[in-house]
Backbone as a ProteinNet text record, in pm:
[ID]
protein_1_A
[PRIMARY]
XXXXXXXXXXXXXXXXXXXXXXXXXXXXXXXXXXXXXXXXXXXXXXXXXXXXXXXXXXXXXXXXXXXXXXXXXXXXXXXXXXXXXXXXXXXXXXXXXXXXXXXXXXXXXXXXXXXXXXXXXXXXXXXXXXXXXXXXXXXXXXXXXXXXXXXXXXXXXXXXXXXXXXXXXXXXXXXXXXXXXXXXXXXXXXXXXXXXXXXXXXXXXXXXXXXXXXXXXXXXXXXXXXXXXXXXXXXXXXXXXXXXXXXXXXXXXXX
[TERTIARY]
-1912.2	-1834.7	-1716.8	-1639.6	-1516.8	-1439.5	-1317.4	-1226.8	-1108.4	-1107.1	-992.5	-1077.3	-1181.2	-1222.9	-1151.7	-1036.9	-958.5	-892.9	-886.8	-830.1	-952.5	-1052.8	-1173.6	-1195.3	-1238.5	-1274.5	-1183.3	-1047.8	-941.6	-907.3	-932	-905.3	-1018.5	-1139.1	-1252.9	-1244.8	-1193.9	-1177.6	-1096.6	-964.3	-852	-882.7	-921.7	-986.3	-1072.2	-1187.9	-1274.8	-1225.4	-1121.9	-1073.9	-980.2	-921.4	-829	-903	-992.4	-1055.8	-1174.1	-1198.7	-1282.1	-1204.8	-1078.8	-984.7	-985.7	-920.8	-910.7	-909.5	-991.2	-964.2	-1003.4	-924.8	-960.8	-876.8	-929.4	-852.9	-809	-657	-611.6	-513.9	-517.8	-424.6	-293.3	-207.4	-96.9	-171.8	-82.2	-124.2	-148.4	-240.9	-253	-348.1	-401.1	-492.4	-621.9	-645	-779.2	-752	-651.9	-648.6	-631.2	-699.9	-710	-797.7	-746.7	-815.4	-970.9	-1027	-1173.6	-1180.3	-1080.7	-1107.8	-1051.3	-1016.7	-997.2	-1117.1	-1068	-915.1	-901.6	-787.5	-749.9	-639.4	-617.6	-535.7	-534.2	-505.7	-548.9	-479.9	-566.3	-551.1	-488.8	-397.4	-327.3	-383.8	-441.5	-480.4	-382.3	-286.7	-177.1	-241.6	-226.8	-244.7	-143.7	-118.2	4.8	10	-24.4	-44.2	-39.3	-9.7	-17.6	-152.3	-166.9	-302.2	-344.7	-490.2	-558	-626.3	-561	-612.6	-732.7	-784	-902.6	-868.5	-766.2	-751.8	-743.7	-679.6	-646	-823	-908.6	-1058.7	-1117.8	-1116.5	-1174	-1141.7	-1015.7	-945.5	-1000.3	-1013.7	-1058.6	-1197.2	-1264.6	-1421.4	-1409.7	-1362.8	-1372.8	-1341.3	-1223.1	-1175.7	-1257.8	-1331.4	-1412.1	-1541.7	-1587	-1702.3	-1670.1	-1541.9	-1486	-1504.9	-1473.4	-1463.1	-1593.6	-1699.4	-1819.7	-1894.1	-1899.7	-1991.7	-1942	-1817.1	-1759.7	-1683.8	-1646.2	-1559	-1453.9	-1384.5	-1258.1	-1180.3	-1036.9	-930.9	-862.1	-889.6	-841	-763.3	-617.2	-531.2	-475.4	-502.3	-465	-322.8	-231.9	-115.3	-55.1	-37	2.8	170	164.9	310.2	338.6	345	343.4	482.4	504.7	632.6	605.4	701.1	698	576.6	458.5	343.4	262.5	270.5	191.6	290.3	388	456.5	526.6	573.2	622.2	527.6	416.4	299.8	238.3	237.4	192.3	302	421.9	514	540	521.3	507.6	421.9	293.1	195.2	213.1	264	323.9	427.1	491.1	593.9	572.5	451.5	423.1	371.4	356.1	297.4	178.1	171	40.9	-62.9	-111.3	-169.8	-310.3	-340	-459.7	-478.7	-382.6	-365.7	-321.3	-267	-205.1	-311.4	-383.7	-451.3	-394.8	-411.1	-351.1	-477.7	-504.3	-581.3	-527.1	-542.8	-486.8	-551.9	-508.8	-589.8	-520.9	-598.3	-518.7	-417.5	-350.9	-203.6	-117.3	-116.7	-36.8	-36.7	-174.2	-198.9	-231.9	-240.6	-255.2	-149.6	-138.9	-62.4	109.4	126.7	281.7	338.1	292.3	353.3	415.6	301.1	347	461.1	478	588.7	699.7	718.1	825.8	880.5	1001.7	1052.6	1074.5	1125	1154.5	1061	953.8	866.5	879.6	889.2	946.2	800.1	690	588.6	526.7	451.9	371.8	225.7	139.3	8.1	-73.4	-60.6	-120.1	-64.9	52.6	115.8	118.7	142.7	148.5	42.4	-75.7	-182.2	-297.3	-410.9	-525.2	-624.5	-696.4	-817.3	-909	-957.6	-1086.6	-1199.1	-1187.3	-1327.4	-1306.9	-1401.2	-1378.1	-1463.7	-1386.6	-1432.5	-1497.3	-1445.8	-1497.1	-1445.7	-1514	-1468.7	-1503.1	-1396.3	-1431.9	-1349.6	-1423.7	-1338.6	-1279.3	-1156	-1084.4	-1122.9	-1110.8	-1171.6	-1051.3	-1068	-979.8	-1027.4	-948.7	-961.1	-891	-950.6	-850.2	-897.1	-837.7	-875.2	-1014.9	-1076.8	-1205.9	-1202	-1097.7	-1069.1	-986.9	-976.3	-895	-966	-892.7	-967.4	-1023.5	-997.2	-1044.7	-1176.9	-1262.9	-1398.1	-1433.5	-1383.2	-1387.9	-1255	-1258	-1146.1	-1095.7	-1216.5	-1177.7	-1107.6	-1126.4	-1051.9	-889.1	-871.6	-753.1	-673.7	-720.5	-668.2	-611.8	-727.8	-720.6	-587.5	-564.6	-458.3	-324.7	-312.1	-207.9	-164.5	-249	-194.7	-125.8	-163.5	-56.5	64.6	82.8	172.6	210.6	286.6	298.3	373.1	366.4	451.7	409.5	332	325.5	218.7	107.7	5.7	71.9	42.8	110.4	-29.3	5.4	-76.9	-17	-96.8	-55.9	-138.6	-65	-131.7	-39.4	-102.2	-17	49	176.5	269.6	257.8	403.8	417.1	375	292.8	246.8	87.1	46	-72.5	-178.5	-309.8	-416.7	-437.6	-430.7	-456.9	-319.8	-209	-100.7	-114.4	-164.3	-192.1	-319.2	-428.1	-530.9	-504.3	-415.6	-369.7	-300.7	-216.8	-144.6	-233.3	-336.6	-442.9	-510.3	-563.6	-631.2	-537.4	-416.1	-325.5	-329.8	-300	-304.5	-404.5	-546	-667.9	-666.4	-621.4	-658.8	-543.9	-422.2	-301.7	-237.8	-224.9	-177.3	-39.6	34.7	136.2	123.9	119.8	106.3	239.3	297.3	405.9	336.2	386.4	381.6	445.9	362.6	403.3	363.7	440.8	398.7	413.6	320.2	329.1	340.6	378.2	376.4	253	154.3	28.7	-74.7	-206.3	-306.7	-298.2	-266.5	-260	-176.3	-68.5	36.5	-26.9	-89	-122.7	-245.5	-334.5	-443.8	-426.7	-340.1	-315.7	-239.6	-162.1	-108.5	-232.6	-271.5	-403.5	-487.8	-533.9	-622.1	-568.6	-414.7	-332.2	-305.6	-336.1	-280.5	-145.7	-87.8	61.9	56.9	-51.8	-46	-187	-181.3	-307	-398.6	-383.6	-481.8	-428.6	-536.5	-493.1	-584.4	-549.7	-629.2	-642.5	-759.6	-762.5	-886.9	-923.6	-1079.3	-1157.2	-1276.1	-1396.2	-1399	-1378.9	-1391.5	-1264.1	-1164	-1062	-1085.7	-1146	-1164.6	-1297.3	-1414.4	-1538.5	-1575.5	-1492.2	-1500.8	-1456.6	-1359.2	-1302.8	-1377.1	-1438.1	-1554	-1669.4	-1725	-1857.2	-1826.7	-1714.7	-1691.7	-1649.7	-1650.9	-1615.5	-1463	-1381.8	-1247.5	-1218.5	-1258.9	-1221.5	-1332.6	-1312.2	-1394.6	-1343.6	-1447.6	-1416.4	-1454.9	-1355	-1354.8	-1432.6	-1365.6	-1435.6	-1417.7	-1488.4	-1467.4	-1433.7	-1348.3	-1300.9	-1380.9	-1478.7	-1584.7	-1663.7	-1740	-1819.3	-1947.2	-1982.9	-2113.5	-2078.2	-2176.5	-2111.1	-2178.4	-2097	-2128.1	-2242.2	-2292.5	-2414.9	-2380.1	-2243.8	-2210.2	-2151.4	-2128.8	-2104.2	-2196	-2320.2	-2413.2	-2362.4	-2322.5	-2306.4	-2186.4	-2068.6	-1974.1	-1963.9	-1918.7	-1952.4	-1816.2	-1852.6	-1718.2	-1629.3	-1523.1	-1417.8	-1499.9	-1564.1	-1611.3	-1744.9	-1806	-1906.2	-1828.7	-1706.9	-1639.5	-1542	-1582.9	-1499.7	-1393.4	-1346.5	-1218.5	-1236.7
-174	-271.2	-212.7	-270.5	-206.9	-190.2	-97.8	-52.2	-167.5	-235.6	-326.5	-470.7	-525	-660.7	-774.6	-788.2	-901.2	-888.9	-771.3	-750.4	-704.5	-664.6	-584.1	-697.4	-805.5	-929.2	-969.4	-982	-1004.5	-896.8	-767.5	-656.2	-635.7	-670.8	-669.3	-770.2	-900.1	-1016.7	-969.5	-928.9	-899.2	-770.7	-685.9	-595.9	-638.5	-706.8	-742.4	-842.6	-924	-1017.9	-925.5	-859.4	-767.3	-685.6	-623.8	-515.8	-607.8	-692.7	-790.9	-868.9	-836.5	-932.3	-888.7	-900.3	-911	-764.4	-669.8	-537	-579.5	-658.3	-706.9	-666	-663	-640.7	-788.5	-786.2	-904.4	-887.9	-989	-976.9	-1100.4	-1084.8	-1174	-1321.3	-1405.1	-1562.9	-1570.3	-1642.4	-1648.7	-1573.3	-1455.2	-1391.7	-1431.9	-1544.6	-1631.5	-1645.6	-1677.3	-1722.6	-1620.7	-1490.9	-1369.3	-1398.9	-1362.3	-1389.8	-1320	-1375.7	-1344.2	-1207.2	-1127.5	-1003.4	-903.4	-940.9	-886.2	-783	-650	-582.7	-516.6	-542.3	-457.6	-349.1	-328.3	-216	-188.3	-53.7	-7	-101.2	-111.6	-183.3	-108.4	-137.3	-55.6	-118.5	-9.5	-55.7	11.4	-68.2	-9.8	1.3	126.4	153.7	137.9	68.2	79	182	278	390.1	545.9	632.5	771.7	811.9	916.4	961	1012.2	1031.1	1098.1	1015.7	899.2	789.1	731.6	656.8	569.3	478.6	376.5	280.8	366.6	477	550.9	594.2	658.9	671.5	571.2	459.8	332.6	296.4	273.9	235.7	343.9	467.9	549.9	545.8	488.1	490.9	367.4	253.9	147.4	158	242.2	251.4	330.1	408.4	505.3	414.5	349.4	263.7	166.3	80.1	18.4	83.6	208.8	286.1	320	365.7	408.3	291.4	181.4	70.8	-24.4	-63.7	-132.4	-55.4	65.3	136.6	83.7	46.2	-4.2	104.6	126.1	223.1	189.9	223.7	188.9	296.3	284	379.3	350.8	444.2	426.4	467.4	372.9	394.6	386.7	510.6	497.5	470	325	306.6	293.6	384.4	371.4	351.6	302.6	224.6	116.5	120.7	-0.2	-69.1	15.7	-35.7	-102.2	-51	-122.6	-228.5	-276.6	-385.2	-361.3	-227	-204.5	-212.8	-150.7	-178.2	-299.7	-383.1	-512.9	-593.3	-589.4	-642.7	-606.7	-506	-463.3	-527.1	-568.2	-616.6	-763.3	-829.7	-959.9	-987	-888.9	-924	-880.5	-843.8	-798.6	-904	-883.4	-1003.3	-1050.1	-1189.5	-1265.3	-1272.2	-1124.4	-1135.9	-1056.4	-1032.5	-968	-815.5	-762.5	-616.1	-526.6	-602.1	-522.1	-578.8	-494.9	-516.2	-436.2	-465.9	-425.4	-400.1	-290.9	-281.7	-320.1	-423.1	-481	-448.1	-463.9	-456.3	-565.2	-554.3	-647.5	-640.4	-522.7	-488.9	-579.5	-562.5	-585.9	-748.3	-782.1	-928.2	-1032.9	-990.6	-1079.6	-1034.4	-901.7	-874.2	-869.5	-815.4	-807.6	-949.7	-1028.8	-1172.6	-1205.3	-1187.6	-1196.9	-1123.2	-1011.4	-910.4	-900.4	-934.6	-910.5	-1073.1	-1113.9	-1210.9	-1269.1	-1128.9	-1174.6	-1077.9	-1093.6	-994.6	-1084.5	-984.5	-1002	-1066	-1091.4	-1166	-1262.3	-1348.5	-1426	-1406.1	-1360.2	-1296.6	-1434	-1546.8	-1669.3	-1733.4	-1721.6	-1794.7	-1707.6	-1571.5	-1481.9	-1390.8	-1412.4	-1303	-1401.7	-1361.5	-1421.5	-1328.2	-1344.9	-1249.3	-1251.6	-1125.5	-1116.5	-1080.2	-980.2	-923.1	-871.4	-874.8	-805.2	-679	-557.6	-434.4	-351.7	-370.1	-271.6	-318.7	-305.8	-326.4	-199.6	-161.1	-38.9	-53.9	23.5	-21.3	132.4	109.9	204.2	289.2	403.9	512.4	610.4	649.6	744.9	866	972.7	1099.4	1195	1337.5	1425.8	1573.2	1661.6	1806	1863.1	1925.4	1978.5	2050.9	2116.6	2201.3	2140.7	1991.3	1930.9	1938.6	1925.5	1944	1807.6	1667	1556.3	1531.5	1490.9	1477.8	1336.6	1237.2	1109.5	1044.3	886.8	813.7	812.3	821.1	809.9	975.1	1061.6	1180.8	1157.4	1079.9	1043.9	966.7	865.9	770.3	847.5	936	1032.5	1122.7	1165.9	1259.2	1195.5	1094.1	1004	921.5	868.9	822.9	925.6	1047.5	1152.9	1178.8	1177.6	1230	1101	986.1	883.2	935.3	906	906.6	1086.7	1155.5	1286	1297.2	1237.3	1250.1	1169	1216.2	1172.2	1105.6	993.6	922.9	883.7	921.3	921.5	800	778.9	641.5	646	538.8	541.1	427.1	446.9	316.7	231	153.2	74.9	-92.3	-156.3	-268.1	-279.2	-141.4	-140.5	-167.2	-201	-208.6	-124.3	27.1	135	134.5	106.7	80.5	-35	-130.2	-241.6	-229	-151	-125.3	-17.2	78.4	156.7	98.4	4.1	-84.2	-144.2	-213	-287.7	-181.9	-90.7	28.3	69.9	84.4	125.1	20.3	-105.2	-208.4	-232.4	-230.5	-236.1	-104.4	5.1	120.5	136.9	54.8	55.7	180.4	261.2	386.3	383.5	469.2	493.8	615	603.6	717.6	713	851.7	848.2	829.6	729.2	688.6	769.5	808.6	880.2	828.2	733.1	687.4	770.6	766.8	831	762.9	816.7	750.3	714.1	845	797.2	895.7	913.4	974.8	1136.7	1176.8	1296.6	1400.4	1382.2	1461.1	1426.3	1332.9	1284.4	1368.7	1383	1464.8	1620.5	1652	1801.3	1832.4	1744.9	1763.5	1754	1665.7	1651.6	1762.9	1811.6	1927.5	2044.7	2046.2	2148.4	2162.7	2041.5	2035.5	2002.9	1938.5	1899	1731.4	1675	1566.2	1551.2	1479.7	1498.8	1399.3	1290.5	1174.9	1114	1048.6	967.1	844.4	743.1	632.2	581	596.6	547.7	492.7	467	418.2	530.6	502.2	587.8	665.2	608.4	681.4	782.6	778.9	871.1	988.8	980.7	1100.8	1136.2	1065.1	1140	1280.4	1311.9	1446.9	1556.6	1536	1612.6	1621.8	1538.4	1536.5	1601.3	1570.8	1645.3	1784.7	1834.9	1958.3	2041.4	1960.8	2007.9	2037.9	1982.3	2018.1	1915.1	1794.1	1673.4	1627.6	1580.6	1497.8	1337.1	1253.9	1118.2	1103.4	1015.9	1002	854.3	751.3	598.8	532.2	434.5	345.1	230.7	121.4	-5.2	-109.1	-112.1	-199	-245.5	-371.4	-426.6	-348.8	-293.4	-204	-52.8	33.2	174.9	188.5	272.9	265.7	351.2	346.5	402.8	539.2	545.6	691.1	778	737.1	812.9	740.8	757.5	712.4	721.8	865.4	916	878.6	782.5	775.8	662.9	637.1	524.3	436.5	318.2	189.2	184.7	144.5	117	55.3	-61.7	-124.7	-61	24.9	107	211.5	244.6	344.3	287.6	133	65.8	-4	-14.6	-91.5	-195.6
-2751.2	-2756.6	-2680.6	-2594.3	-2521.4	-2639.2	-2621.5	-2719.2	-2736	-2605.8	-2585.2	-2556.6	-2641	-2593.9	-2570.5	-2587.6	-2543	-2423	-2351.5	-2238.7	-2127.1	-2186	-2092.6	-1982.9	-2026.2	-1940.6	-1823.5	-1853.2	-1785.8	-1661.9	-1727.8	-1605	-1530.2	-1546.5	-1468.4	-1384.1	-1415.2	-1305.6	-1232.4	-1261	-1182.3	-1069.2	-1101.3	-1023.7	-946.9	-963.8	-877	-770.6	-813.7	-729.8	-615.8	-674.2	-597.7	-485.5	-532.2	-475.8	-362.4	-375	-285.9	-197	-187.8	-89.5	53.8	135.2	288.8	297.7	363.5	416.3	566.3	627.6	760.9	878.4	1004.4	1113.8	1155.3	1193	1223.8	1347.9	1422.8	1555.9	1549.2	1637.9	1626.1	1691.7	1658.5	1687	1858.2	1896.1	2037.6	2101.9	2052.2	2101	2131.6	2059.8	2084.6	2250.1	2304.1	2450.6	2539.5	2501.4	2575.8	2711.1	2828.2	2972.3	2953.4	3038.3	3044.6	3090.8	3156.9	3221.7	3096.7	2987.9	2865.9	2839.6	2810.7	2813.1	2954.9	2996.6	3122.4	3130.2	3000.5	2952.3	2821.4	2773.5	2649.2	2524.2	2437	2310.8	2197.4	2117.8	2019.1	1888	1812.2	1675.2	1581.3	1530.8	1438	1284.4	1246.9	1087	1009.4	912.2	838.3	756.3	746.3	657.1	749.7	672.9	730.1	778	859.4	883.5	756.6	745.3	644.5	531.9	513.4	412.2	470.1	342.4	377.9	504.7	487.4	597.9	742.6	763.3	862.9	907.3	827.9	855.7	914.6	844.7	878.4	1037	1055.6	1177.2	1307.3	1273.5	1379	1395.5	1296.7	1333.1	1382.4	1369.9	1428.9	1585.5	1615.3	1736.6	1827.4	1754.3	1829.7	1860.1	1774.8	1798.4	1922.8	1919.2	2035.4	2145.6	2171.3	2292.2	2341.1	2239.8	2291.1	2333.7	2242.5	2262.8	2392.7	2393.3	2499.3	2615.1	2597	2716.4	2686.5	2573.4	2578.8	2537.5	2581.9	2525.6	2432.5	2307.6	2192.7	2147.9	2125.4	2081.3	1907.4	1851.3	1701.7	1687	1627.1	1624.9	1453.5	1406.1	1276.2	1242	1179.9	1144.7	981.5	920	772	681	602	521.2	456.4	338	257.8	224.4	171.6	130	234.9	375.8	471.8	540.9	500.6	556.7	700.8	706.2	840	975.4	954.4	1041.8	1070.5	950.9	1000.3	1052.2	1006.1	1081.2	1220.4	1263.4	1415.9	1484	1415	1491.8	1487.5	1383.4	1386.9	1483.9	1528.4	1607.5	1758.1	1785.3	1904.8	2020.1	2107.6	2210.1	2159	2183	2136.2	2233.6	2290	2397.5	2368.8	2238.3	2223.6	2244.7	2270.1	2292	2178	2049.3	1941.6	1835.4	1758.4	1645.6	1534.5	1414.2	1286.5	1184.2	1122.4	1020	881	850.6	724.4	619.6	474.3	367.7	261.5	165.6	45.2	16.8	14.5	-41.4	68.5	191.2	260.4	319.4	290.6	329.5	213.7	120.8	-21.5	-127.4	-128.8	-269.9	-222	-122.1	-87.7	-79	-9.3	-2.4	-128.2	-251.2	-369	-447.9	-380.9	-431.5	-375.1	-234	-175.3	-138.4	-210.8	-176.1	-38.4	54.2	183.1	279.1	274.2	355.6	498.7	589.1	726.3	820.7	771.8	828.3	741.4	800.2	713.6	748.8	635.1	711.5	756.6	693	720.6	854.2	875.8	984	1143.2	1098.4	1198.3	1268.7	1175.1	1207.6	1212.4	1280.8	1288.4	1265.7	1144.7	1138.2	1228.6	1235.8	1355.5	1258.9	1185.7	1123.5	977.3	895.8	761.7	813.8	786.9	814.8	727.5	595	492.5	352	271.6	92.9	32.2	-44.8	-133.9	-253	-369.1	-481.3	-506.4	-601.6	-627.3	-737.3	-738.6	-839.6	-899.4	-1010.7	-1064.1	-1069.9	-1003	-964.1	-1034.6	-1041.8	-1102.9	-1046.6	-1056.1	-992.6	-1073.6	-1013.1	-1040.9	-1163.9	-1181.7	-1312.1	-1411.9	-1380.2	-1509.2	-1621.5	-1750.8	-1880	-1910.4	-1832.9	-1867.8	-1782.5	-1844.8	-1783.4	-1767.6	-1859.6	-1880.9	-1877.1	-1844.3	-1861.2	-2020.1	-2084.6	-2257.9	-2277.8	-2189.3	-2248.8	-2204.9	-2084.7	-2025.8	-2142.6	-2200.3	-2296.6	-2403.5	-2450.2	-2579.9	-2575.2	-2442.3	-2419.3	-2410.3	-2337.2	-2331.6	-2457.6	-2534	-2667.1	-2758.8	-2752.6	-2791.3	-2739.9	-2603.2	-2531.1	-2416.3	-2462.5	-2338.4	-2238.5	-2098.4	-1998.7	-1951	-2034.9	-1991.6	-1869.9	-1866.8	-1760.8	-1645	-1525.1	-1412.4	-1324.3	-1285.9	-1188.2	-1057	-943.3	-811.5	-756.3	-651.2	-540.4	-433.7	-346	-202.9	-204.1	-237	-212.8	-347.4	-362.5	-469.3	-427.6	-511.3	-463	-405.3	-397.2	-325.6	-443.1	-407.7	-467.3	-569.7	-546.3	-665.3	-735.7	-683.7	-792	-901.1	-862.3	-961.2	-1037.5	-970.2	-1056.6	-1160.7	-1121.9	-1217.4	-1340	-1309.6	-1387.5	-1508.7	-1470.4	-1524.2	-1612.2	-1550.2	-1632.7	-1741.9	-1742.9	-1829.3	-1944.7	-1898.9	-2019	-2064.2	-2009.7	-2075.2	-2198.9	-2161.5	-2255.6	-2366.4	-2330.7	-2406.8	-2422.8	-2289.3	-2276.7	-2152.8	-2157.5	-2050.3	-1973.7	-1829.5	-1757.4	-1682.2	-1618.9	-1537.5	-1382.9	-1336.4	-1203.1	-1093.6	-1001.5	-886.1	-739.7	-694.5	-587.4	-439.8	-356.2	-237.9	-118.3	-11.7	118.4	207.1	153.7	226.2	124.6	149.1	90.7	111.7	230.2	272.5	181.2	129.5	58.8	-61.3	-134.8	-247.7	-275.4	-180.8	-213	-218.4	-129.5	-142.2	-294.7	-342.5	-469	-585.5	-572.3	-645	-664.9	-543.4	-540.1	-608.3	-547.1	-617.6	-781.4	-830.9	-973	-984.1	-880	-914.4	-980.2	-983.3	-1026.8	-1104.5	-1206.2	-1325.5	-1251.7	-1212.8	-1163.5	-1022.1	-965.5	-847.7	-821.4	-807.1	-765.1	-620.1	-580	-425	-375.6	-286.3	-259.4	-245.7	-273.8	-202.3	-114.7	20.6	167	165.4	90.2	76.2	-4.3	-99.7	-195.1	-168.7	-113.4	-117.1	-66.6	50.2	105.7	-6.2	-66.1	-164.7	-267.4	-297	-422.5	-375.4	-284	-238.6	-219.6	-177.9	-150.6	-266.5	-395.7	-532.7	-560.6	-476.3	-532.4	-599.4	-602.6	-710.8	-785.2	-892.4	-969.2	-1002.9	-1011.3	-1031.6	-1173.4	-1253.1	-1395.9	-1409.3	-1303	-1325.4	-1201.7	-1186.5	-1072.8	-1119.1	-1050.5	-1090.3	-1065.9	-969.7	-942.7	-1075.3	-1048.4	-1153.2	-1193.7	-1062.1	-1064.5	-1019.7	-1034	-968.7	-835.8	-778	-640.4	-598.7	-480.6	-445.7	-370.6	-349.4	-312.3	-412.5	-553.1	-654.7	-773.2	-769.2	-873.1	-1005.8	-1030.9	-1143.4	-1227.3	-1169.4	-1208.3	-1259.2	-1388.2	-1464.9	-1433.3	-1458.3	-1416.3	-1536.4	-1509.8	-1643.5	-1775.6	-1724.3	-1830.2	-1898.4	-1829.2	-1898.2	-1979.5	-1937.9	-2032	-2137.7	-2156	-2254.6	-2242.4	-2117.3	-2075	-1985.5
[MASK]
+++++++++++++++++++++++++++++++++++++++++++++++++++++++++++++++++++++++++++++++++++++++++++++++++++++++++++++++++++++++++++++++++++++++++++++++++++++++++++++++++++++++++++++++++++++++++++++++++++++++++++++++++++++++++++++++++++++++++++++++++++++++++++++++

């Protein structure tokens, strides 16, 4: 029986809806009219987050595959800031010639338009979706030597000391941020939030024990988990991940 049955279903539905959203590559309007000789110059793939995070790793994989298979010259251009808004805006304002792509995700294509009253771009009017590249759930991770082995341990510690434990994530308004808020609400706890500009610094601080917990996608954390520097306490998806089969879902954990 979930510890918070009145909230557990709502949290699961909201998390699944958020995590199953657009993790798409998009191009400015007009790219569909690209000429037959396309491409006859380098293609810029904007990543609206710093190097080292999950979105960056996926973008670089896509760029390499396009280069290897199609012999295209694809250049990854990291444009972080404002929860991904700056990079997406740069793509939206670029020439509509098909030579600028942006690796968007749920936060800057679906969440941010509801959070920012004056968003400088309209993801529906200014961008054209090209492909759904990937979909990944959010996980809650801790340093390998952390005393917390499960999310229930975190809940127990937080109830005794509200705001004492720190929770990091990449940017306000991101999927990880909202997933953290939902998990807190479900468990009835309060963590001290530490938003980062990108995953690289957050991962360094997490491994070094500067923060207690970090929420991010599986690709971002998987390498450090496999090399024994981090451990994952719970996953936000409805089912367990095949990459982390021993990690329980929040629902299985009672939340």
